[in-house]
N, C-alpha and C positions, 0 to 999 in steps of 0.2 A: 509630324516629326517629333513634337513634344511627347506624344503618347509613346513613341518608340523609345525615347530617352527615359521615360518613366519606367517602361518595361525593362530596359537595360539595368537600371538601378535596382529594380525589384528582383530581377534574376540574380544579380550579384549578391543582393541581400540574402536570398534563399540559399545560395551556395555557401555563404559565410555562416549562415544559421546552421546548415547541415554539418559544417565542419566544427561547430561548437563555439564559433566566435559570435556570441549574441550581441555584444556591444557594437562590433563592426556591422552586423546585420542591421541593427537599429539605425545606424548612421546612413546606410544605404536606403532603408525604407524612408527615412526622413527626406533624403534627396529626392526620391521618387515622389513623395507627397508634396514637396514644394512645387514640382512640375504638374502633378495631377492630384489635387487634394480630394477629388471625388472618386477615387479608386478604392472601393470598399475592401477588396482582397488585401491590399497593402496595409490598410488599417488593421485588418484581422491578423495578418502575419506579424506586424509590429507588436500587437497585443500578446501574441504567443511568446515572442522573444522576451518581452517585459515580464510575463508570467514566470518564465523560467529563471529570471533574475530576482523574483520575489517582489517586484515593484507593482503591487496589486492595484493601488489607486490609479496609476497610469494605464494599467490594463483596462480597467473599467472605462476610462476616458476613450481609449481606442475602440473598444467594443461599441460604446454609445455612438461614436462618430460613424463607424461602419454601418450600424443599424439605422442611423438617420438616412444614409445613402441607399441601403438595401435592407429593408425590414424583413425580408424573407431569407436572410443569410443564416441558415440553421447552425452551421459550425460556430459562428460568432455568438449566437444565443447560448450555445453549449459552453464556450469558453467563458462567457460572462457568468454562467451558473457555477462553473468550477471555481472561479475567483471568489464569488460570493460565499461559496461553501468554505473556502479557506479563511475568509474573514468572519465566519460564524453567522452569516446572514442567511440562514437556511431556508426560510420561507421565500425570500426573494430568489434564492438559487433555484428552488423548485419551480417557481413561476417561469424562470428563464428556460429550464429544461422542458417545461410544458410547451412553451413557445417553439422551441426547437423541434419537439416531437410532433407538433401540429404540422410542421413543414416537412419533416423527415422521420416518419414513424418507424422506418425499418433500419434505423441506425442503432446498432447494439450499444455502441459507446455512450450514446446519450442516455439510454435506459440505465446503464450502469452508473453514470454520473448522478442521475436522479435518485437511484437507490442509495448511493452514499450520503446524499443530503438528507434523505428520509431516515437513514440510520442515526444521524445526529439528533433527530427529533424523537427517537425511540418509536418510530412508526414501522414496526417490524413486518407486519403483514403486507403493507404497501411496498416496503423495501424488497421483500422476497419476490413479490409480484414483478417488480422491475427486473430483477435478475432472471426470473423465469422468462420474461418477455425477451430479454437479450439473448437467452439461450435458444428460444424458438427461432430467432433470426440467425444466430451463429452458435451452433452447438459445440463448437471448438474454441469458444472464447474463454481463455484461461482465467481472466479476471472475473468474469461473471460467475464461474464455478467457485473461485476463491472467496469472493465477497458474499455469495450465497452461503458458503460454509461458515463464514464469520457470523452472519446473521443467525444461522441455526445454532451456532455455539452460544451466542448471547441468549437464546431462548432455552438453553440447556438440552438441546436436541443433539447430543454429542455423536450418536451413531450416524445420523443423517449428515451432520457436518463432516464427519470422516469420509463418507461416500463422496461428498462434493470435493473435498481436498484430494481424494484419490483420482477423481476425474481431472482435476487441475494438474496433478503431477504426471498423469499420462501425457499431457500436452506440454508440460514444462518441468521435466524432472530435475533440472538444474536450479530451481528456485528455492533458495534456503528458507525464505519466509513461509512458503507453503508447507515445507517439511516441519517447520517449527509449529505452525498452526495445527497441523495434524497431531503433533506431539502433545500439544496442550489439551486437545480433545481426548486423546487416549489417556492422559493423566487423570482427567476427571472420571474416567471409567475404571481406573486402577490397573490398567494394562501396562505395567511399568517396563516389562521387557521390550514391548513395542515402542514405548516412549523413548527408551534409550536408542533403539534403532533409528527412529526419526531424527533425534538430535545429533546422532552420529553423522547422518547424511547431511543435516544442516551445517554441521561444523566442518565437514569435508569441503563444502562450498564456501563457507564464510567462517574461518577459524577465529575471527576476532569478535564474534557475537557473544557478548557476556551473558545475555539472557539464555542463550542456548546452553552454555556451560553450566549455568545455575540450574536450569531445568533438568539437564541430564544428571547433575549432582543430586537433585531432589529425588529423582527416580531411583538412583542407586542407593540413596539413603533409605528410602522406603523398602528396598529389598535387603537391607541390612549389610550392604556392601560399603561400609563406612570409609575404608581407605581410598577406594576409587572415588567416592563422593567428595572427599576432602581434596583429592587431586583436581577434580573439576572446579571446585570453589577456588582453589589456588590459581588455576588458569584464568578464571574470571577476574581475580584480584590482580593478576599480572597485567591484564588489559586495563582494568579500572580499579586502582588501589582504594578508591573511596566508596566502592559499591557496598552499601550497608547490608543489603540482603545476602550477598555472598559472605560477608563477615559473620552475620548472625547464623546463617545456615552452617557455616564451617564450625563455629563454636558448638552448635548443637550436635553436629556429627562427631566432633571430638569427645563430647560428653557421653554420647551413646556408645562410642567405641570403647571408652574407658569403662563404662558400666558393663558392657558385654565381656570385656576382658576379666573384670572382677568376678562375674558370674562363672566364667570358665575356670578361673583359679579356684573358686569355691567348690565347683563340681569336681575338679580334679583332686581336691584334698579330702573329699568324703570317702 
């Protein structure tokens, strides 16, 4: 009977968690754990709710308790790795992901998590291997393509990064962050017309993204389209009036526009 009661509380907690009520979910998980403190899955679910609230030290406590009960709980090892990454404890995070992968080597999400931790340590070769492994398991994993693209961008392999972002966008064309990432790579290659197209797509999805407005402005600036660039910087400053990069880029575009106008006047007077 007690076990049934614990399950009732657990199921109610899951329902609240899904609805977005994390505090309510945690209260239900606590009720369930009062009845059955040896239920590893409830400790794991409570840890995830706490993670989503940014209460990382408590997450680790929940993970530790779950793993005392069930040391083969791969998902909890992965959650613990994710939290340790957030806390900047990257070597410990990698150890957790390795434990998870020893139990569940065909879980693409765990490979991605390990890759992110390796990225923080600038271990690019190993990082990319993790994303490749994730893609062997799930070739349609948007985040594996995205993070692999980011890793290649950091190595200055911009063409390869763009190909990864293209694959990610085939899977999730409504993701503003991926359009922006592709735009950054195109900018490094000087392909400014395509840069503008990418940031236009990003801004259709998220018009409040100041970085996208600034980067679009930069590309227009490079093409000598100063009036349009200034409009982009103005949009960025409407969203964030204190953005120093938007201010300085705007001043630079105004100076270039003024210099171009003087050149035109000089040419017309000859």
